[in-house]
C-alpha positions as CSV (number, residue, x, y, z in Angstrom):
1,M,-2.3,1.7,-65.4
2,R,-0.6,-2.0,-67.2
3,N,0.0,-2.1,-71.0
4,F,-3.1,-4.4,-71.9
5,K,-1.4,-5.7,-74.8
6,E,1.5,-7.2,-73.0
7,L,-1.7,-9.3,-70.9
8,L,-2.0,-12.8,-72.1
9,I,-5.6,-12.4,-71.8
10,W,-5.7,-9.5,-74.4
11,Q,-3.8,-11.4,-76.8
12,R,-6.0,-14.3,-76.8
13,G,-8.8,-12.2,-76.5
14,M,-7.8,-10.9,-79.9
15,E,-7.2,-13.9,-81.4
16,I,-10.3,-15.1,-80.4
17,W,-11.9,-12.1,-82.3
18,E,-10.0,-12.6,-85.4
19,E,-11.3,-16.5,-85.3
20,S,-14.6,-15.5,-84.8
21,Y,-14.8,-13.0,-87.8
22,K,-13.5,-15.7,-90.1
23,I,-16.0,-17.7,-88.9
24,T,-18.7,-15.6,-89.5
25,Q,-17.6,-15.3,-92.9
26,L,-18.7,-18.2,-93.7
27,L,-22.4,-18.4,-92.3
28,P,-25.3,-17.7,-94.7
29,A,-26.3,-14.2,-95.7
30,D,-29.3,-14.8,-93.9
31,E,-27.4,-14.9,-90.3
32,R,-26.0,-11.6,-91.6
33,F,-28.0,-9.7,-88.8
34,G,-28.4,-12.2,-86.2
35,L,-26.0,-14.7,-85.4
36,V,-23.3,-13.0,-87.2
37,S,-23.4,-9.4,-85.6
38,Q,-24.2,-11.1,-81.9
39,I,-20.7,-13.3,-82.1
40,N,-18.8,-10.3,-83.4
41,R,-19.8,-7.9,-80.8
42,A,-19.5,-10.4,-78.2
43,S,-15.8,-11.5,-79.4
44,A,-15.0,-7.9,-79.7
45,S,-16.1,-7.3,-76.5
46,I,-13.3,-9.2,-74.8
47,P,-10.2,-7.9,-75.7
48,A,-12.0,-4.5,-75.6
49,N,-13.3,-4.8,-71.9
50,I,-9.8,-6.3,-71.1
51,A,-8.2,-3.2,-72.4
52,E,-10.6,-0.7,-70.4
53,G,-10.2,-2.5,-67.5
54,A,-6.5,-2.2,-67.6
55,S,-6.7,2.0,-68.0
56,R,-8.8,1.7,-64.7
57,K,-6.7,2.6,-61.1
58,G,-9.2,0.5,-58.7
59,V,-9.2,-3.0,-58.7
60,K,-12.8,-3.0,-58.0
61,D,-12.9,-1.2,-61.5
62,Q,-10.6,-3.4,-62.9
63,A,-12.4,-6.5,-61.8
64,R,-16.1,-5.1,-62.8
65,F,-14.6,-5.2,-66.6
66,I,-12.3,-8.4,-66.6
67,Q,-16.2,-9.8,-65.1
68,I,-18.1,-8.0,-68.5
69,A,-14.9,-10.1,-70.4
70,L,-15.5,-13.3,-68.9
71,G,-19.3,-12.9,-69.5
72,S,-18.7,-12.3,-73.5
73,T,-16.7,-15.7,-73.6
74,F,-19.5,-17.8,-72.0
75,E,-22.2,-15.5,-74.5
76,L,-20.0,-16.7,-77.3
77,E,-19.2,-20.0,-75.9
78,T,-23.2,-20.7,-76.0
79,F,-23.3,-19.1,-79.9
80,Y,-21.1,-21.5,-81.0
81,I,-22.5,-24.6,-79.3
82,G,-25.6,-23.4,-81.2
83,M,-24.1,-23.4,-84.6
84,T,-23.2,-26.8,-83.7
85,R,-26.5,-28.0,-82.8
86,L,-28.0,-26.1,-86.0
87,K,-24.9,-27.4,-88.2
88,L,-24.3,-23.8,-89.3
89,A,-20.5,-24.8,-89.5
90,E,-18.1,-27.5,-89.9
91,E,-17.7,-29.4,-86.2
92,A,-13.9,-29.3,-86.5
93,E,-13.9,-25.1,-86.8
94,I,-16.6,-25.1,-83.9
95,N,-14.3,-27.5,-81.6
96,R,-10.9,-25.0,-82.3
97,I,-12.4,-21.8,-81.3
98,L,-14.0,-23.8,-78.2
99,E,-10.7,-24.4,-76.8
100,L,-9.6,-20.7,-77.2
101,I,-12.4,-19.5,-75.5
102,I,-12.6,-22.2,-72.8
103,E,-9.1,-21.4,-72.5
104,E,-9.8,-17.8,-72.1
105,Q,-12.3,-18.2,-69.5
106,K,-10.2,-20.2,-67.2
107,M,-7.3,-17.3,-67.7
108,L,-10.1,-14.8,-66.7
109,S,-10.9,-16.5,-64.0
110,G,-7.4,-16.8,-62.5
111,Y,-6.8,-13.1,-63.3
112,L,-9.9,-12.2,-61.5
113,K,-9.2,-14.6,-58.6
114,Q,-5.7,-12.7,-58.5
115,L,-6.8,-9.0,-58.6
116,T,-9.5,-10.0,-56.1
117,S,-7.4,-11.5,-53.5
């Protein structure tokens, strides 16, 4: 079992989660049970699945949880692209978190490749 808190992918996932919560606080109240809920769940899923995967002994199990975390990054990216298109937030703010998400996607993909090779 690895100390998941030392993994850079987990640390970046926590950063994305924190930033996502800050952004969702700025959304209209009528989005509270729609977009806000979806973004908060997807962003929390990234570090949570990385941590759960780190607790698994088998590489196959670890890889499965990394794949779930990776899927959550793509889900989150889609929400933020939609927010930009709908003009629900400042484009500069969205671009900043999209950069973090894309970096996390690359890191998770690399980690997954390392696990499975």
